[in-house]
C-alpha positions as CSV (number, residue, x, y, z in Angstrom):
1,X,-3.9,19.8,15.6
2,X,-3.1,20.3,12.0
3,X,-5.8,22.0,9.7
4,X,-6.5,22.3,5.9
5,X,-5.2,25.8,5.5
6,X,-2.2,25.1,7.4
7,X,-2.1,21.5,5.4
8,X,-1.7,23.4,2.1
9,X,1.7,25.4,2.4
10,X,2.9,22.1,3.5
11,X,5.5,20.2,1.2
12,X,6.5,16.4,1.0
13,X,10.5,15.9,0.6
14,X,12.2,13.3,-1.0
15,X,15.8,12.6,-0.5
16,X,17.9,9.9,-2.5
17,X,21.2,10.0,-1.5
18,X,24.5,7.3,-0.9
19,X,26.7,8.7,1.0
20,X,26.0,8.6,4.7
21,X,28.8,11.1,5.4
22,X,25.9,13.6,4.0
23,X,23.4,15.0,6.3
24,X,20.0,16.8,7.2
25,X,20.6,19.8,9.7
26,X,18.3,22.5,11.5
27,X,19.8,25.7,11.2
28,X,17.5,29.2,11.7
29,X,14.2,27.3,11.6
30,X,15.2,25.9,8.1
31,X,16.0,22.3,7.4
32,X,19.2,22.2,5.3
33,X,20.8,19.7,3.2
34,X,24.5,19.1,3.4
35,X,26.9,17.5,1.0
36,X,30.3,17.3,2.1
37,X,30.0,19.8,4.2
38,X,28.7,22.2,1.9
39,X,25.0,23.2,2.2
40,X,23.2,22.6,-1.4
41,X,19.6,23.2,-0.6
42,X,17.6,24.8,2.3
43,X,13.8,25.1,3.0
44,X,12.2,26.4,6.2
45,X,10.9,23.8,8.2
46,X,7.0,25.4,8.5
47,X,6.3,24.4,4.9
48,X,7.8,20.7,5.3
49,X,5.4,17.3,6.3
50,X,7.1,14.6,5.7
51,X,10.7,14.3,4.6
52,X,11.6,10.3,2.2
53,X,15.3,9.3,2.9
54,X,16.3,6.6,0.4
55,X,19.5,5.4,0.4
56,X,22.1,6.7,3.1
57,X,22.5,9.5,5.2
58,X,23.2,11.4,8.6
59,X,20.8,12.5,10.8
60,X,21.9,14.1,14.6
61,X,20.1,13.1,17.3
62,X,19.0,17.4,17.5
63,X,17.8,17.0,14.5
64,X,15.4,14.5,15.1
65,X,14.5,16.1,18.1
66,X,13.9,19.2,16.3
67,X,11.9,17.6,13.5
68,X,9.3,16.5,16.3
69,X,8.8,19.6,18.1
70,X,7.9,21.0,13.9
71,X,5.9,18.2,13.4
72,X,7.7,16.7,10.4
73,X,7.9,13.0,10.2
74,X,10.7,11.0,8.8
75,X,10.6,8.1,6.7
76,X,14.1,6.0,5.9
77,X,13.7,3.8,3.4
78,X,16.0,1.2,1.9
79,X,17.0,0.9,-1.6
80,X,14.4,-0.7,-2.9
81,X,11.8,1.3,-1.0
82,X,10.7,-0.4,1.5
83,X,10.4,1.7,4.7
84,X,12.5,0.2,7.6
85,X,12.5,2.7,9.8
86,X,9.4,5.7,11.0
87,X,10.1,8.8,13.6
88,X,7.1,11.5,13.3
89,X,5.0,13.8,15.1
90,X,1.5,11.7,16.4
91,X,-0.9,12.8,19.5
92,X,-0.4,9.4,21.0
93,X,-2.6,10.8,24.0
94,X,-6.0,10.6,22.4
95,X,-7.2,7.7,24.9
96,X,-10.9,8.8,24.0
97,X,-10.7,7.9,19.6
98,X,-8.8,5.3,20.6
99,X,-11.3,3.5,23.1
100,X,-13.9,4.5,20.2
101,X,-11.7,2.5,17.8
102,X,-11.0,-0.5,20.0
103,X,-14.9,-0.5,21.1
104,X,-16.7,-0.8,17.7
105,X,-18.4,-3.9,17.6
106,X,-18.7,-6.0,14.6
107,X,-21.8,-4.7,13.2
108,X,-19.6,-1.1,13.4
109,X,-17.1,-2.4,11.7
110,X,-18.5,-4.2,8.9
111,X,-20.3,-0.9,8.1
112,X,-17.1,1.3,8.0
113,X,-15.8,-1.7,6.2
114,X,-18.2,-1.7,3.1
115,X,-18.2,2.0,3.0
116,X,-14.4,1.7,2.0
117,X,-14.8,-0.9,-0.8
118,X,-17.7,0.5,-1.9
119,X,-15.9,4.1,-2.5
120,X,-12.6,2.2,-3.5
121,X,-15.0,-0.1,-6.0
122,X,-16.8,3.0,-7.5
123,X,-13.4,5.0,-8.1
124,X,-12.2,2.0,-10.5
125,X,-15.5,1.8,-12.0
126,X,-14.6,5.4,-12.7
127,X,-11.6,5.0,-13.8
128,X,-12.4,2.5,-16.5
129,X,-15.7,4.2,-17.5
130,X,-12.8,7.3,-18.5
131,X,-11.0,4.7,-20.9
132,X,-14.3,3.4,-22.3
133,X,-17.1,5.5,-23.3
134,X,-19.1,2.6,-24.0
135,X,-18.3,1.2,-20.2
136,X,-21.9,0.8,-18.7
137,X,-20.9,3.1,-15.5
138,X,-24.2,3.5,-13.7
139,X,-25.4,-0.2,-14.2
140,X,-22.6,-1.7,-12.9
141,X,-22.1,1.0,-9.9
142,X,-26.0,0.1,-9.1
143,X,-24.8,-3.5,-9.2
144,X,-21.3,-3.2,-6.8
145,X,-23.8,-0.8,-4.1
146,X,-26.1,-3.8,-3.9
147,X,-23.3,-6.6,-3.6
148,X,-21.7,-4.8,-0.9
149,X,-24.9,-4.1,1.2
150,X,-25.4,-7.7,0.7
151,X,-22.6,-8.7,2.1
152,X,-23.0,-10.5,5.5
153,X,-19.5,-10.4,6.8
154,X,-16.0,-9.6,5.7
155,X,-14.9,-12.8,4.0
156,X,-18.1,-12.2,1.5
157,X,-17.0,-8.1,1.0
158,X,-13.8,-9.4,0.5
159,X,-15.0,-12.0,-2.5
160,X,-16.9,-9.0,-4.0
161,X,-13.9,-6.7,-3.5
162,X,-11.4,-9.2,-5.1
163,X,-13.5,-10.3,-8.1
164,X,-14.5,-6.5,-9.1
165,X,-10.8,-5.7,-8.7
166,X,-9.5,-8.4,-10.7
167,X,-11.8,-7.5,-13.9
168,X,-10.9,-3.6,-12.8
169,X,-6.9,-4.4,-13.7
170,X,-7.7,-6.6,-16.8
171,X,-9.8,-3.8,-18.1
172,X,-7.8,-0.5,-17.0
173,X,-4.4,-1.7,-17.6
174,X,-5.3,-3.9,-20.7
175,X,-3.2,-1.8,-23.5
176,X,0.0,-2.8,-21.0
177,X,-0.7,-6.2,-21.4
178,X,-1.5,-6.9,-17.8
179,X,-1.0,-10.4,-16.5
180,X,-2.4,-9.9,-13.0
181,X,-1.5,-8.0,-9.5
182,X,0.5,-9.6,-7.5
183,X,1.6,-7.4,-4.5
184,X,5.9,-7.6,-3.9
185,X,6.3,-10.5,-6.1
186,X,7.8,-8.8,-9.1
187,X,7.0,-10.2,-11.7
188,X,7.0,-7.3,-13.7
189,X,7.3,-3.5,-14.4
190,X,3.9,-2.5,-13.8
191,X,3.7,-4.5,-10.4
192,X,6.6,-3.3,-9.5
193,X,5.6,0.6,-10.2
194,X,2.3,-0.1,-8.1
195,X,4.1,-1.3,-5.7
196,X,6.1,2.1,-5.4
197,X,3.1,4.2,-5.7
198,X,1.3,2.5,-2.9
199,X,4.2,2.2,-0.5
200,X,4.4,6.1,-0.5
201,X,0.5,6.6,-0.2
202,X,0.6,4.1,2.7
203,X,3.2,6.1,4.6
204,X,2.0,9.5,3.8
205,X,-1.5,8.3,4.7
206,X,-0.3,6.4,7.8
207,X,1.7,9.5,9.0
208,X,-2.1,11.6,9.0
209,X,-3.5,9.4,11.2
210,X,-1.3,9.6,13.7
211,X,-1.3,13.3,13.8
212,X,-5.1,13.0,14.7
213,X,-4.1,10.3,17.3
214,X,-5.6,7.4,16.1
215,X,-4.1,3.6,16.6
216,X,-3.3,2.8,13.0
217,X,-2.5,-0.8,14.2
218,X,-6.1,-1.0,15.0
219,X,-8.3,-0.9,11.9
220,X,-12.2,-2.2,10.4
221,X,-11.9,-3.9,7.5
222,X,-8.0,-5.4,7.3
223,X,-8.4,-6.7,11.2
224,X,-5.5,-7.2,14.2
225,X,-2.5,-8.8,12.6
226,X,0.9,-8.6,14.3
227,X,3.4,-5.7,12.9
228,X,0.3,-4.5,10.3
229,X,-0.8,-1.2,10.2
230,X,-4.5,-2.0,9.3
231,X,-6.3,1.2,9.7
232,X,-3.9,2.9,7.3
233,X,-4.4,0.0,4.9
234,X,-8.0,0.7,5.1
235,X,-8.1,4.5,4.6
236,X,-5.4,3.8,1.4
237,X,-8.3,1.6,-0.3
238,X,-10.3,4.8,-1.8
239,X,-7.0,6.6,-2.7
240,X,-5.3,3.5,-4.7
241,X,-7.2,5.0,-7.6
242,X,-4.6,7.9,-8.0
243,X,-1.8,5.5,-7.9
244,X,-3.6,3.6,-10.9
245,X,-4.2,6.3,-12.8
246,X,-1.1,7.8,-12.4
247,X,0.5,4.5,-14.0
248,X,-1.6,4.3,-17.1
249,X,-1.0,8.0,-17.9
250,X,2.6,7.3,-17.1
251,X,2.9,4.6,-19.9
252,X,0.7,6.5,-22.5
253,X,2.9,9.6,-21.8
254,X,5.9,7.1,-22.7
255,X,7.2,8.1,-19.1
256,X,8.1,4.1,-18.5
257,X,11.3,2.6,-20.1
258,X,11.4,-0.9,-19.9
259,X,15.2,-0.6,-20.3
260,X,15.3,0.6,-16.5
261,X,14.3,-2.4,-15.2
262,X,16.4,-5.3,-15.0
263,X,15.3,-9.5,-14.9
264,X,17.5,-11.6,-12.2
265,X,16.4,-15.4,-12.1
266,X,12.8,-14.6,-13.4
267,X,12.1,-11.3,-10.8
268,X,12.3,-8.2,-12.1
269,X,14.4,-5.3,-10.4
270,X,14.5,-1.0,-10.7
271,X,17.7,-0.1,-11.5
272,X,18.6,2.1,-8.4
273,X,19.8,5.1,-10.3
274,X,16.7,5.0,-12.3
275,X,13.9,4.9,-9.2
276,X,14.0,8.6,-9.0
277,X,12.4,9.0,-11.5
278,X,9.5,6.9,-10.9
279,X,9.2,7.7,-7.0
280,X,9.3,11.6,-8.1
281,X,6.2,10.6,-10.5
282,X,4.0,9.2,-7.8
283,X,5.1,11.7,-5.1
284,X,4.5,14.3,-7.1
285,X,1.0,12.4,-7.8
286,X,0.1,12.3,-3.9
287,X,1.0,15.9,-3.5
288,X,-1.1,17.1,-6.3
289,X,-4.0,15.3,-4.0
290,X,-2.6,16.3,-0.6
291,X,-5.6,18.0,0.2
292,X,-8.3,15.7,-0.2
293,X,-6.3,12.9,1.1
294,X,-6.3,15.1,4.2
295,X,-9.8,16.4,4.4
296,X,-11.0,12.7,3.9
297,X,-8.9,12.0,7.3
298,X,-10.2,15.1,8.6
299,X,-13.5,14.2,8.2
300,X,-13.1,10.4,9.0
301,X,-11.6,11.7,12.3
302,X,-14.7,13.8,13.0
303,X,-17.1,10.5,11.9
304,X,-15.4,8.7,14.7
305,X,-15.7,11.3,17.2
306,X,-19.3,11.7,16.8
307,X,-20.8,9.2,14.2
308,X,-24.3,10.3,14.9
309,X,-23.4,14.3,14.1
310,X,-20.6,13.8,11.0
311,X,-21.2,11.5,7.6
312,X,-18.2,9.0,6.7
313,X,-16.2,10.7,4.1
314,X,-16.0,10.2,0.5
315,X,-13.6,10.4,-2.0
316,X,-14.4,10.8,-5.9
317,X,-11.4,10.7,-8.2
318,X,-11.7,13.3,-11.0
């Protein structure tokens, strides 16, 4: 099991590449990146938590085996940042934990779902408060908690989350001339960037959950659905605010250049050569908050093993 003191030293590697002859190797417990047979960079495998590889790259079976032995997760992404393969460390033998996941009754699942939604919505309120000093945070927080508590089932809870999230996007991103949130539809530059940030956040959380032995397909708020990692979707909810905050910050700092995007038949696309800038921005955000994310998942693990002894975790954005 990975603990916080060890995790603090871990790094996330991002590799953009388009030459299949280039590759990653293990050499004296170092991960080595080679171009045309020449070592370009290297890092101790003990410092790496996961590797995101975008584009084409050569990986040997020996490299994959050593990565798993050292607890390094590998994510393979297409140029559009869609994750098409994952190889990573996991604790599949933790059957007691998974038994608790699958034996949770309807009331237990609804209780957890409410905590996740409440945490997400309150973080959204904190973000609005950060840009609008006249915003009545205390009153809105009281209203949200009341509505979440009163939700009779997951459908009503989903409605509460949806209504408040629409209000959040409209108010927080007003300077961006925000239209609306449409995942994976690519209707504008900002939806594309949110998709990028959310994708990396999701995969990072998913790899942490698997380290503790969770079945990431069995969620509490997001229900079972074919090929959907519902638990990872659940745990991601309180942390979406990190990506939201970074998007507005990048806009205000002038880091977003609309010339980096192309419009083809009404669909916005990010130029591949420009994508490195934005992937780095969001991965840096995740790295800056990795300890908080780890601590949350560790406490969620403890809560799942003994809900009578441990409290459900909470994340509050700064």
